[in-house]
C-alpha positions as CSV (number, residue, x, y, z in Angstrom):
1,M,0.1,-0.6,0.2
2,I,1.5,3.6,-0.7
3,E,-0.2,6.7,-0.1
4,L,0.9,9.5,-1.1
5,P,0.1,13.7,-0.2
6,V,-2.8,14.6,-2.6
7,E,-0.3,17.4,-4.1
8,D,2.1,14.4,-5.1
9,F,-0.1,12.0,-6.7
10,I,-1.1,15.2,-8.7
11,E,2.5,16.2,-10.1
12,E,3.5,12.2,-10.5
13,I,0.7,11.8,-12.2
14,K,1.2,15.3,-14.2
15,A,4.5,15.0,-15.1
16,E,4.1,11.3,-16.4
17,V,0.8,12.2,-18.6
18,I,3.6,15.6,-19.8
19,G,5.5,13.1,-21.0
20,Y,3.5,11.3,-23.0
21,E,4.1,12.5,-26.9
22,E,0.2,12.2,-27.3
23,L,-0.5,14.2,-24.5
24,G,1.4,16.6,-23.7
25,E,1.1,19.6,-21.0
26,E,-2.5,21.4,-21.8
27,K,-3.5,17.6,-21.9
28,A,-2.0,17.8,-18.0
29,V,-2.8,20.5,-16.3
30,F,-6.2,19.9,-17.6
31,W,-6.8,16.0,-15.8
32,E,-5.3,18.4,-13.1
33,Q,-9.1,20.3,-13.0
34,Q,-10.6,17.8,-13.3
35,F,-9.1,15.7,-10.0
36,K,-9.3,18.6,-8.1
37,R,-12.6,19.5,-9.5
38,W,-13.1,16.2,-8.3
39,L,-11.8,16.0,-5.2
40,Q,-13.9,18.5,-3.7
41,N,-16.8,16.1,-3.3
42,P,-14.9,12.9,-4.7
43,T,-18.2,9.8,-5.4
44,G,-17.4,7.3,-8.5
45,S,-15.4,3.8,-8.3
46,Y,-12.8,5.5,-7.0
47,K,-13.9,6.7,-4.0
48,K,-11.8,4.8,-1.8
49,I,-8.4,5.9,-2.6
50,V,-9.1,9.4,-0.8
51,K,-7.9,9.0,3.0
52,Q,-8.2,12.3,5.3
53,K,-4.6,11.4,8.2
54,Q,-4.3,14.5,10.5
55,G,-5.7,17.0,8.1
56,K,-4.7,16.1,5.2
57,T,-5.6,14.5,2.3
58,Y,-3.9,11.2,0.7
59,I,-4.2,9.0,-2.3
60,A,-4.0,5.5,-0.9
61,L,-3.0,2.6,-3.8
62,K,-1.9,-0.9,-3.8
63,D,1.1,-0.1,-5.5
64,E,3.1,1.7,-8.3
65,S,1.1,0.4,-10.9
66,E,-2.1,1.7,-9.7
67,L,-0.6,5.4,-11.0
68,F,0.2,4.0,-13.9
69,G,-3.1,2.5,-14.5
70,F,-4.9,5.9,-14.3
71,I,-2.3,7.7,-16.7
72,D,-3.3,4.8,-19.0
73,Q,-6.2,4.5,-19.4
74,Y,-5.9,8.0,-19.6
75,L,-3.9,7.7,-22.5
76,V,-6.3,6.0,-24.1
77,A,-9.7,7.7,-23.8
78,V,-7.6,10.5,-25.1
79,D,-6.7,8.9,-28.1
80,A,-9.7,6.7,-28.7
81,E,-11.7,10.6,-28.2
82,E,-13.5,9.1,-24.8
83,E,-12.3,11.6,-22.4
84,D,-15.7,11.8,-20.8
85,K,-16.7,8.3,-20.5
86,Y,-12.5,8.3,-18.2
87,W,-14.1,11.1,-15.6
88,A,-18.0,9.6,-15.1
89,A,-15.9,6.9,-14.1
90,W,-14.6,9.5,-11.5
91,F,-17.8,11.4,-11.0
92,S,-20.6,8.4,-11.1
């Protein structure tokens, strides 16, 4: 189990997204905006990854591969022009 402070989680995702030529900085910023919007009221299938400890928010992952899974899913969604479906899992 890995627990990342939410800021670190966001930065890890953004750095990886920027690294994909197909995605780049614009998509990384968009991902961050959407994630922060979701984080204000976590719902959907990913709600369980949000943990609170001593007044701070953490993202709890099984392992590092789960983090890369979020990125891979986003890449697939962007390539298929289905970003709405990607975010529906977060917001539903």
